[in-house]
N, C-alpha and C positions, 0 to 999 in steps of 0.2 A: 504494500500500500504506500504510494508516494504521497507527496504533500497535497492535502485537500484544500486547494485555494478557495473554492466556493464556500467551505465551512469557515475558513479564516475571515473571509469577507462578510459572511452572514453574522458571525460573532461581533465584528466591528459595527455592522449595521444595527444590531440589537442594542449595542451600547449607545451609538450616536443618535438613535431614534429617541433616546431618553432626553436629549436636548430639546427636541420639539415638544415632547410630552411635558417637560417641566416648565416650558413657557406657556403652553396651551392651558395648563391647569390653573394658571394665574387668572385666566379669563373665562373659566368654565363654570357653569352653573351646576348645582346638585352635588358638588364635590367640595369638601373642606380642604384648605391648604394653608400653608404658613402665611402667605401674603396674597391677597386677591383684590381685584378692582371692584368698584361698585357695580359697574355695568358688566354683565357676563353673558356668555353665549351657550345655548343648549346644544348647538352643533359641536362646539369645542368640547362640551361635556361628553357627548357620545364618542368623539374622537379620542378623548383620554381613556374612556372605558375600553375602547377597542384596543388601543396600544397596551394598556395595562393587562388585558386578558391573555396576552401571549408573550410579551417581550422578555421578561426575566425568566420564566420557565424555559423558553427557547434558548436563552443564553446559558442557563445551567445545564440543559440537555447537551448542548455542544461542548461545554466544559467537561462534563462527565465522559463524553466520548473521547475527547483529547486526553483526559487523565488516564483512561484505560490504555490508550494507544501509546502514550509516553512511557508508562510503567512497563508495558510489554516490550517495547523497543529498546528503552534506555535503562530500565531498572528503577527501583524505588529510591535509591540514593540520589540519582539525577533528578527525579521528580520532586523530591523534598527540597533539594537545593533550589530548583526553579520556583517552587511555591514560596519559599522564604524570600527570595530576591524579588520576584515579580508580583507577589500578592501581599505577603506579610509587611514588608517595609512600606509600600504605598498605603496599606491599611493604617499603620501607626501614624504616619504623617497626616493622612486625611482625618483621622479621629482627633488629633491634637490641634491641627491648624485650619482645617476646612469645615468640619462638622459644626463647630460652635457658632459659625457665622449665621446659620439659619436661625438658631434659637435666640441669639443675641438680637437679631432684627425683629423677631416675634415679640420679645420682651420690650423692645424699644417702642413698639406700637402702643403698648399699654403704659409704659413708664419712660417717656421721652428723655428724662434726665439721668437714666441709668448709665453708669460708666462701664466700660469694657472690663476693667479690673474687678469691679464689684460683681459683675455677671460671672466672670470666669471662676471666681472663688466659690460660687454656688454650683456652677455647671459641672465641675469635675468632682462630683460626689455621687454616691450610689443611687440616690433617689432622683437626681436631675440629669444625669449623663445619658445622652442619646446619640445615635449614629448618623443622623441625617442621611444623605445619599451614599455614605460610606458603608451602609448596612450590607450592600451586596458583596463587598470585598470581605467583610467580617464573616459573612455566611460562607462565601466561597473558600476562604482559608480553612474554616472549621469543617466544611464538607470534605476538603482535600485530606485533612488529617484523619477524619473518621474513615474515609475510603482506604487510606493506607493501612489502618488497623483491621479492616474487614475485607480487604481485597481478595485474599486467597479463598475463603469460603464463598464469597460473592461471585468470584470468577468461575469457581467450580459449578456453582448453581447456574450461572449464565451459560456455561458450556453444556449443561443438561438441557436439551431442547425438547420441551413438552409439545411443541408444534413444529411441523415442517413447513407449512404454508405461511407465506408472508402475512396474509390477513389474519390468520390465527394468532401469530405472534403479536401483531398490533392490538388485537382485542385483548390478549392476555396482559399486555403492558397497561392498557387503559383500565382494565378491570382491577388489577392489583393496585394501581395508582389511586383509583377512585376509593377502593376499600381503605387504604392507609390514610388518605386525606380525610375521609369521612370519620374514621375512628379517631383521628387527632382532633377533629372539630368537636366531637362529643366530649372531649376532655379539656380543650382549651378554647377560650374566646379569642377573637382576632386581636384584641388590644392587650392581652396578657404578655408581659415581657420579663426577662431576667437580664440585668445589665445591658438593656437596650436591644436585646435579641428577642424578637416577637416569636412566641412558641409556635403558633399555628403556621405562620408564614415560613418559619424555619423548616418545619416538617414538609410543608407543601413544596418548597423549592428543592429540598433535599431529595424528595421523591423523583423529581425530574432530573436531578444530577445522576441518580442511580439508573433511571431510564436511559440516559445517555451512555452509561457504562454497558448496559445490555445491548444498546444499538451497535456498539463497537463489536461485541462478540457475535452478535447475530447478523451484523452487516445490514440492518434494516433501517428504514425511515431516513437516516442521515447519510446513507451511502448511495452514491450516484446511480449505480447499476439498477437498483431496485425501485427507485423513485417513480419512473414512468408506469410501473405495474399498479401503482396506487391511484391512477387516474387523477392527477393533480387538479385539473379544471373542474371535475365533479366535486372534489374535496373543497375547492374554493367556494362553491355554492353552499355546501354544508357549513363551511367555516363562517360565512357571512350570516347565515340563518342562526347558527349557534351564538354568534357574537351579539346579534340583536336581542335574542332571548336573554342572554346573560346580562346585558346592559339593563334590561327592564328589571330583572331579579336583583341586580346590585342596588338598584334604587328602592324597590319595594320590599326587599328582604335582605337588608344589610348584614354582612357576616359578623359585625361586632355584637349583634344580638345573639345571646347564647342559644345553643341548640334547643335547650329545654324550654325556652320562651318562644320559639319559632314554630310555624306550621311544619310538622315533620316531613310531609310529602314535598312541600315546596322547597324546604331546605335540602333534602336529599337530592332533588332534581337540580337545585342551584349548585351544589357541590359537584355533581356529575358534569354539568356544563363548565364549571370552573376548571375541571381536570381535562375535559374533552377539547376545549378551545385551543390550548397550546399545541396539542397533538396535530390538530387539523391545520393550523396556521404554520406550524413548523414544516410539515410535509409540503405545503404549497410554496413556502419561501425557499426551502431547499431546492425544489424544482426550478423556481425562478432564478436562483443564483447559479444553479448548474447551467442554465441556458444563457444567462447574461452576466454572470460574475465569476467565471471560472478561468479567466486568463490572467496570468501574472504580468503586471506592468508597474511602472514607476508610481503611478497614482495609487493603485491598489496596495502596493507595498508600503507607501507613505501612510495611508489611512490605517492599515493594520497596526503599524507601530504607534501612530499618533492617537488612536481611539481612546485608550485608557487615560493618558494624561489629560486629553481634552475633556473627557467625560468628568474627571475629577475636578477640573477647573471650572467647568461651565456652570455648575449648580450655584456656588456662591455668587458668581457674576450675575446669573439670572435673578437671584433673589435681591441682590443689591439694586439692580436695575428696576425690578418690580417695586421695591421699597421707595425708590426715588420718584418713579413715574406713575404710581398707582392712582393718584388723583389728577393726572393730566387730562385735559378736556378733549383729546383727540378721539376719532372714531375707533371702536374696539378692534376692527380688523386691521386698521393701520397700525395700532399699537402692537398687536400680535405679530404682524409681519416685521416691523422694525425691531421688536424684542428679539426675534429669532436671528435677524441679520446682525444685530449688535453683539449678541452672545457668541454666535459662531465666529464672527470676525475677531473679536477680542480673544477668545479662547485659542483659536488657531494662531493668532499673532503672538501670544505669550508662549505657546509651544514652539513656534518657529524661531523666535528671537532668543528666548531664555532656556527652555527645557532641552530642546534638541541639541543645543550647542554647549551645554554646561555639564561636565562629567558628574558633579555632585547632584545636580537636579535630575539627570538621567537615572542615576542610582535610586534617588528618592521616589521617582515615579515609576520604577520597575522596568526601565529600559536597559538594553544591553549597553555596557560601558566599554567603549573601544580602547 
């Protein structure tokens, strides 16, 4: 198995799509966020629900796939070294220097005279500490460490093929994922957390990381040869229908309401769609990137390397921009468009001028140091 360029590009796409998501959510109705404008759009609300329904599970599925591949090809020591350099170090930097910005701005909305020093002395405590957008790196690092501990029995289980047909394996993965997420939801509420790690979200995303591991050993879903057999255009239709249903349930049956207080049938169906949507959209996007994002070039190589630093940088920039411009009188679509352009331009500029060219910053942001 050579380099899977389409999966590298798709992983970068999943990260960078978060830039648009985090700007759209500022102007979206029906969704609570750190900083939002007075005028909001229902269209952007649906847009955010759509992105949120598949983006991070797809990212973790690809990460699980590559984790299994790296360990099989290079060994556990090589994998651990990579996780420490490319995930753990950016995680620590992000938690200390980038994550506090969101919560400082949120506090400033209520207490305009609050000083940064006063805020930080409270923030770095057990009760106040939160991860902001760095949560995905915290979870990714923990997933990687758990996988190292359970890889041998898990790999043996993955090599035991209960089904030979592609569709049978897909149904098996969806069924097991649904059962595990539903079981977790009966035990945890969506808002329950330990040291900033949300329990239900952690289980949900870890399930997709493990699905990615199975996809490596079974060569299904994420592997180019098998994708056309799944009829991607038919799956696109189903993915759209599932997303529309899921959006309505996200509004009418929010997951922060405990299972015991919800309508059991609606909640079970909600959880099923919550699990099904990432599978459907991942299959479609793998097909799309096989067709249109499977060639190695300078731009693709640049984006693959730059995606993590730019994603880490964009969120505080987006929030600061929203904090300053939230009361501006301009039309909402103009604000949304300029918001995206400003965040993208400044994030890429900081990467190009500072991070890319500075050895210490390359190390901090998890890039190779030449």
